N, C-alpha and C positions, 0 to 999 in steps of 0.2 A: 730886501732888494728894492730900490727906489726906481720909479719911472720905467717899468717894464713895458716894452713894446711887443705887440704881436702882429705880424704881417697878415694881411687878408689874402684870400684866394682871388678869384677872378673879379670880385667886386671892387678891389682896390682900396677898400677902407681898412685902416689899421686902428687898433686901440692902444691906449697907454694907461697903465695903472699908476695912479697918483696917490701917495700915502694919505690916509684920512687926516683931516685937519680941523681945527677949531671951527672954521667957518662952514663946515659941511652939514650942519643940522638941517638945512633947507632940503637936502637930498632925501634924508630920512622922512621928512614931512611929505615930500612928493610921492614917495613909494609906499605911503601909509594909507592908500585908498582901499575901499572895499574890493575893487577889481584886482589890485596888485597883491592883496593879502588873503584872497579867497582860499588859497591852499595852505595858509599858515595860521588859521584861527581868527582872521579878521584884523581890523585896524587896532593899533595900540593907543593908549592915552598919551596926552602930551607929556606927562610925567615919565611914562615908560620910554618914550622916544628920547627925552633928555638924558635919561640914565643910560640908554643904549649908546647914544652919541658920546657920552663921557667914556664908556668902556671902549668904544671903537678908537677914540683918540689915543689911548694908552695901551691898546691890546698887545699883550705879550704873555706867553709866546704866541707867535702868529702876527698877522697884520691885516688891517682893513684898508681898502682902496676905493677911491672914486674912479670910475671907468670913464675915460675921455676919448674922443676921436684924436688920433695922433696928428691928423691933418686938420684943416679947416678951423684953426684957432683953438683947438683943444676943447670943444664943446663937451659938457658932461652928458653921458648917456646912461649912467647907472652906477651900481656899486658891486663889489665882490671882495671876498677876503678868505682867509684861512685861519683857523684857530685850533688849539689842542682840545681833545676830548678823550675820555676813556671809552673804548668801544670793545665789547666782548673780551674784557680783561686786558686790553693792550692800549697803550697811548698811541693815538693816531692824529692826523690832521683832518679837520672837517672843513668843507667849503660851502658857500651859499652865495647867491647873487640876486640882483634885481636890475632889470633894464626898463627905463622909462617907456611908457606906451608909444610915444611918437618915434622911438628908435627900434621897436621890436620887429622881428621878421627879417632882419638884415644880416644875421649871423654874428652880430657883435657879442652876444653872450658866449657863443662858442669860442670866439677869439679871446675874450677876457678869461674864460675858464682855462684855456691853454696857457695863457700868460700867468695866471695864478698858480697853475700846476708847476710851472718853471720856478716861480718865486718860492713855493713850498719845497721844491727839490733843492734849490740853492740853500735854503735854511738848514737842510740836512739833519733835522732833529728826529724825524719819523720816517719810516719806510712807506707808509700808505697815506693817501689822501682820499677821503670819502665824501660823497654827496648823498643826501637823503630826500630827494623830491617825492612829493605825494605820488602814489601810483596813478592818480587821476590827472596829474599835471603833465600833459603831453609835451608841452614846449620845454620844460625843464629836463624831462627825461631825454628829449632829443639833444639838448645841450650836452648832457653827460655822454651820450653816444658819440656826438661830433667831436668832443674834446678828448676822446680816447679812453674813457672810463669803461670798466668791465662791470656788467650787471651781475651781482652776486645773488640777488633774490629779494623777496619782500620781507619787511620787518615792521613791527609797531614802533613808532618813534615819537618821543615827547617834544613838541614844539608848538607854541611856547610852553613854558612850565605849566603843567596841569592840563594840557590839551594834547591828546594822543591822536596821531594820524597814521594811516597805513602808507608806508613809504617803500620805495625801492632803495636798496643799498647798492650804490655804485662805487667802485674803487679803482684807483690807479696806483700802480707800483712805482714809486719814485726812484727806487734803486735800479730798476731794469728798463727805464725809459718808457716809451709809448706802448 
């Protein structure tokens, strides 16, 4: 699903999901700071970023997006996506996001998560969409709550490969709506 819009609440800001493109490597570089990756094992090397960018550009099944403001000229505020993974013996969608520091605290990640939930629902390949934020990452756990995910409990989760973190397992049922 291309160009998904999510309406804002009282703030009036809307986000738009723009499919990841060749020119979006700069966004990965911006989100690769120690502050932005503190709950993800720290910054990646330039080589790892380039490899991730190549995966994002052709991601299938699933899709990666740049998150932009739907108004105000479409300024980029972050990234989000969904991709297939095997979880507890079943094929599911997983999601993850990053919002640039200057746009945090405005509810944009919640709106992007709602929009990606709808994109994954429209894809119709899997019943569940999961998110696995670190138990210590209050903001990402709040995004899950605000986007209508249900907390299933804590789990040990490997991300990136070779780095284990204690995560919350949040899930939304794509067949039954919110």
